[in-house]
C-alpha positions, 0 to 999 in steps of 0.5 A: 744168474745170481751171485751165489750161482756165479761164484768166482765167475761173478764180475762184481758182487757186494762183499760184506759180512752177512750180518751187516748186509742183512742189517742194510737190507732190512733198513734200506730194502730193494737197493741196487749196487753197481760195479762202477760205483761200488766195486771199490776199485776206482776203475777209471785209474785202469782205463788206459791199461784196460784199453791196452789189454784190448789191443793185445787181445785184438792182435791175439784174436787176429792171429788165431783167426788167420793162422798161417796167412800172416802174423799180426804184430804191433809193428805191422798192424795199424792201431788207432785208439778212438772213442768218445766221452769216457772212451775218449779219456781211456784212449788218451790214457792208453796212449800216454801209458803205451810203452810197447808201441801198441798204438799208432794214433789217437782220434777222440771226441769230447774226452773225459780227460782229467789232466794233472794241474799245470801251473803257469798255463791259462786259457783264453777264449777271444779276449777273455781269460778263462777264470779257472781251468783243468778242474777234476771231474768230481770238483766241477760235477759236485759244483754243478749238482749244487748250483745247476738246479738254481742256475737253470732258472736264470733268464740267461739260460732259460727253461728248455725242457718240455713239460713231459721232461720237466714237471711243474713240481721240478720248477718249484724245487729249483726255486726252493734250491735257490732259496736254500743257497741264498739262506747259506750265503752261497748265492746273492739276491732277494728274488729267485730271478736274482739268485738264479743269475747269481748261481749261473755266475758261479758256474761261469766263474768255474769254467763253464762256457756261456755257450753251454747256458741252454743245456743246464736244465736238461743236463741237471735233469738227466746227468749231473746228480747221477755222475756226482753220486757215482763218481764220488763213490768210485773215486773214494772206493766206497761200497753200496753199504756205505750209503755215501751222503745218503744216496743209494740206487733203487727202482722207484714208483710214481711217487718216488718211493723205492720198490722191488725190481721186477724180474723183467727189468732185471733180465734186461739191465745188462743189455740196456743199462749204461752202468750209471743210474738213472738207467733202465728203471733204476734211479737215484734215491736220497735216503736222507729225505724227510719222511724217508727215502725218496727219488732224489728229484722228489726229495725234501732236505732235513735242514730246509724242510723243503722239496729242493732236490735234496740240498743237504745231499748236494752239500755233502757231495761238494764237501767230499770233493773239496775237503771243506764244508760247502757253506763255511769253507772250514776244513773237514774233520773226523770221518768226513775228512777221512772220506774226502781224503779217499776221494782226493787220492782217487782223483790223483790216480785218474789224472793224466800227464798228457804226454802222448809220446809223439803219437799223431792225435786229433781231439774234437770237442764241442764248445757248448759241452755242459757235461764235460766243459771244454775248459776242464777237459779237452782244452785243459788236456790239450794245453797241458800236452802242448806244455809238456810235449812241445812240438807234439803232433796233437791237434785240437778241433773245437766245434761251435754249437757242438755239445755232448749228447747228439742223441738229444737232437732227436727230441727235436722241438721238445728240447729245442736242441734241433735249432741250437746245435749240430751233431758233433759226431760228424767231426769225430768221424772226420778226426778218425779219417784225418789220423788214418790218412796221416798214418797211411799216406803221410797226409798232414794233420789239420791245424788246431782250429775252431770250426764255425757251424750253423744250426738248422732252422728245424730238425726236418731240414737236411744237414748241409755243408753250411751247417757242418763245414769240413775241418780245414786242412790249413785254418785261416788265421782267425780260426787257428787255436794256438799255444804260446807256451803259457796261454792257449788262445781259442778264437771266438 
């Protein structure tokens, strides 16, 4: 069904004057708009309320289904807000915003939680103090979009992708990204190897854990630019016709040129698409590329004349996130400053206070998470919760060798995940069980702790308790995560 047929029933449509829409389509044909990126609603700000509405609706449906047998209310119905990643952030937001007693407990894994700044609080892993923590998602993703393609060449991270996922041309583009960064003084070194090490040092200095090194390449290939582009649009409430930083969405051919979407692809998008391109054949296109619009991974920057993953676009996104020129550091002016202010306002609307009103909560995260680095998400949220809500029954379980995408382990030797990481979902299930037991039997929640895991020798080796040991009810002193009012201490 097209938008005209759907009318007011359409969940999302591009709203623009007909002449402007026609001009855009003539200049950039075959483009796609996405609700998350282009609805102009900054939907993340409503995730908590959306989740609370879902609880109310669930109670309504139960009462409709079981009319006469009992009446389901928040007082007699146990509700655990539970999900992963964006859903985990939504669950935490809902618990924070719950004024009706709808939610009894929370169990989340690798949550996209963006806490408000908490001055005076720091994080320490082992004996090393984390240089920066609690950055907003758009800050650290635009930093990654800029530096990650160079950093992944560092000998300390290593090329991790099978040639089917990482063609030789991409390695050349990564090398040329290093060159472009060096020319602008953003990395140091006279060789690509030295520049790549410098880029990796930048990421470490901005809160990535050393344990996430191996994941830099696969995450840049599959996620980083997608999230930087879509969240910049969403937070600033930009529309598809704004072509923010020269990025748009379209199906592309083998050479990276935008093409019309087939009816078959379009018919399956709702079922198979995740809402954040690249997905189901829809890719990110850099419209500013030399020679005309091209798939972002095959694009050439005007300022360098090189195929470098669109360095100019990455610099633009970074400036939007910080309000400053990504090279000179000077404050933006004119339209660029206005756009950055819109993004800044959007960030403030999605940040969380981390006050969970005494709801029993277990947060799980993988130390190796390169998508939502623990120092900016799970660790930072937990530290703020402990600061603003002393005595809170919130527990934080950090799992070594755990990362964001368990599904990548199914690639086995192709990605190398199978011998380096363990499935984090095991501990998400354990967190739900722990909160359930606490709410139904009064069993104590496990103490905050690091769970030390052991990856398998190969993906053909069955998982055992040695690989994924249980969360300890009472962790040993060397595994305990503690907060002293100012510092969150996480053991190595």
